[in-house]
N, C-alpha and C positions, 0 to 999 in steps of 0.2 A: 514511307513510301514505298508503292510496289513497282519491284522489277520489271521493266519489258520484258517483253515472252521470245523477243527476236534477238538471236546472238550478235548480229550488227547494232543492234539499238541497244545493248547492254554496252556492250562495249561502250560507245558513245555518253550514253549516260556515264557510266562508271568515269572517263576521262573529264567528263563536265562535275561532276561531284570530286573528282580529283584535283581540281585547276581551281574549286569555289570553297574549299575547306581551309580555314587560314592555317588549321596546324598540317595540311598536308606539304610534304618533302618536295611535289610540282606547281610550279609557281611559272606564271605566262612570263616574268622574264628568265627564266630557262630557254626560253626558246628565242630570246634576242641570237642568238650565234645567229642560228640558220633564217631567219628571219632577214638580219642583216646582208648574207652569203645571197639569197635569191636576190632581194634589194638591187644588189651589189651588178649581180648576171644580166639583173633588166636593165638598169643605167646604163649596163655597156651594151645592147644593145641599138639603146637609144641613140648613143653619142658614135657606134657605126653608122648612125642614118637608117637605121631600120621602121620604117612606118608604125606607129602605134596598134593600127590592127595587126599588124606582125607580131609586137611585143604584147598585145593584148590574146592573140593568140597562142605563144608560148607557156603564155600564166593559165589556161585554160588546159592547155595539153599536161600542161606539170601538176594540174588539180585535178583530170581523172588517172594518171597516172599513180598520185598519191588516195582516189578513194580506192583503185583496184591493187594497189599494192597492202593495202590494211581488208581488204575482200568485203569494201564497202561498196562500188559499184552500183548496186541496186538500187543505194539512195540517194545517186547523184540526179538523176531525171529529178526528183521531186524539190533536191535542194535547189537545182538551176530557175527552176521553172518559178519554184519562187523569189529568185535573185530577178528574173528578167519580171516579173510581175510588179515587185518593188518597184524597179527601173522605167520598166512601162507606167504605174502614176506618183511617180515622182516629178516624171518630163509630163504629165497632165493637169501637176498644179505650178508648174513651171509655165505652164500655159495660160 
Protein backbone atom coordinates (compact mmCIF):
# COMPACT_ATOMS: atom_id res chain seq x y z
CA UNK A 1 0.00 0.00 0.00
CA UNK A 2 1.41 3.41 -0.99
CA UNK A 3 1.72 6.09 1.69
CA UNK A 4 -0.29 9.29 1.23
CA UNK A 5 1.79 12.29 0.08
CA UNK A 6 0.63 14.81 2.70
CA UNK A 7 2.48 14.96 6.07
CA UNK A 8 -0.68 14.97 8.18
CA UNK A 9 -2.14 12.14 6.13
CA UNK A 10 1.06 10.19 6.80
CA UNK A 11 0.66 10.74 10.53
CA UNK A 12 -2.95 9.58 10.51
CA UNK A 13 -2.13 6.68 8.21
CA UNK A 14 0.77 5.65 10.45
CA UNK A 15 -1.36 5.80 13.60
CA UNK A 16 -4.08 3.77 11.90
CA UNK A 17 -1.52 1.17 10.83
CA UNK A 18 -0.13 0.94 14.38
CA UNK A 19 -3.58 0.49 15.87
CA UNK A 20 -4.55 -2.16 13.32
CA UNK A 21 -1.27 -4.09 13.64
CA UNK A 22 -1.82 -7.02 16.02
CA UNK A 23 1.91 -7.03 16.81
CA UNK A 24 2.04 -3.30 17.59
CA UNK A 25 2.92 -1.99 21.03
CA UNK A 26 -0.04 0.45 20.74
CA UNK A 27 -3.49 -0.91 21.48
CA UNK A 28 -6.88 0.76 21.78
CA UNK A 29 -6.88 -0.05 25.50
CA UNK A 30 -3.85 2.26 25.84
CA UNK A 31 -6.24 5.15 25.35
CA UNK A 32 -8.62 4.05 28.13
CA UNK A 33 -7.16 6.25 30.86
CA UNK A 34 -7.44 9.48 28.89
CA UNK A 35 -10.87 8.49 27.57
CA UNK A 36 -12.10 7.81 31.11
CA UNK A 37 -10.70 11.14 32.28
CA UNK A 38 -12.46 13.02 29.49
CA UNK A 39 -15.76 11.23 30.08
CA UNK A 40 -15.55 11.97 33.80
CA UNK A 41 -14.93 15.63 33.03
CA UNK A 42 -17.95 15.85 30.73
CA UNK A 43 -20.08 13.91 33.23
CA UNK A 44 -19.09 16.48 35.85
CA UNK A 45 -20.42 19.24 33.58
CA UNK A 46 -23.75 17.39 33.33
CA UNK A 47 -23.90 16.87 37.11
CA UNK A 48 -23.29 20.61 37.58
CA UNK A 49 -26.41 21.20 35.49
CA UNK A 50 -24.82 22.54 32.33
CA UNK A 51 -27.12 22.13 29.33
CA UNK A 52 -26.34 19.37 26.85
CA UNK A 53 -25.49 21.81 24.07
CA UNK A 54 -22.88 23.43 26.33
CA UNK A 55 -21.26 20.06 27.04
CA UNK A 56 -21.32 19.25 23.32
CA UNK A 57 -19.69 22.62 22.60
CA UNK A 58 -16.95 21.79 25.12
CA UNK A 59 -16.40 18.43 23.41
CA UNK A 60 -16.16 20.12 20.02
CA UNK A 61 -13.71 22.67 21.43
CA UNK A 62 -11.54 19.85 22.78
CA UNK A 63 -11.57 18.17 19.36
CA UNK A 64 -10.54 21.39 17.61
CA UNK A 65 -7.73 21.90 20.15
CA UNK A 66 -6.54 18.33 19.71
CA UNK A 67 -6.37 18.70 15.93
CA UNK A 68 -4.50 22.00 16.28
CA UNK A 69 -2.08 20.45 18.77
CA UNK A 70 -1.05 17.84 16.19
CA UNK A 71 -1.13 20.32 13.29
CA UNK A 72 -4.07 18.48 11.73
CA UNK A 73 -6.54 21.41 11.78
CA UNK A 74 -6.63 21.55 7.96
CA UNK A 75 -8.34 18.17 7.93
CA UNK A 76 -10.93 19.04 10.56
CA UNK A 77 -13.47 20.69 8.20
CA UNK A 78 -13.72 17.50 6.11
CA UNK A 79 -14.09 15.40 9.25
CA UNK A 80 -16.82 17.65 10.63
CA UNK A 81 -18.63 17.85 7.29
CA UNK A 82 -18.58 14.06 7.05
CA UNK A 83 -19.95 13.79 10.57
CA UNK A 84 -22.68 16.34 9.85
CA UNK A 85 -23.66 14.48 6.68
CA UNK A 86 -23.81 11.21 8.60
CA UNK A 87 -26.03 12.79 11.26
CA UNK A 88 -28.27 14.37 8.61
CA UNK A 89 -28.64 11.06 6.78
CA UNK A 90 -29.42 9.28 10.04
CA UNK A 91 -32.11 11.87 10.83
CA UNK A 92 -33.63 11.41 7.37
CA UNK A 93 -33.71 7.61 7.78
CA UNK A 94 -35.39 7.96 11.19
CA UNK A 95 -38.23 10.07 9.72
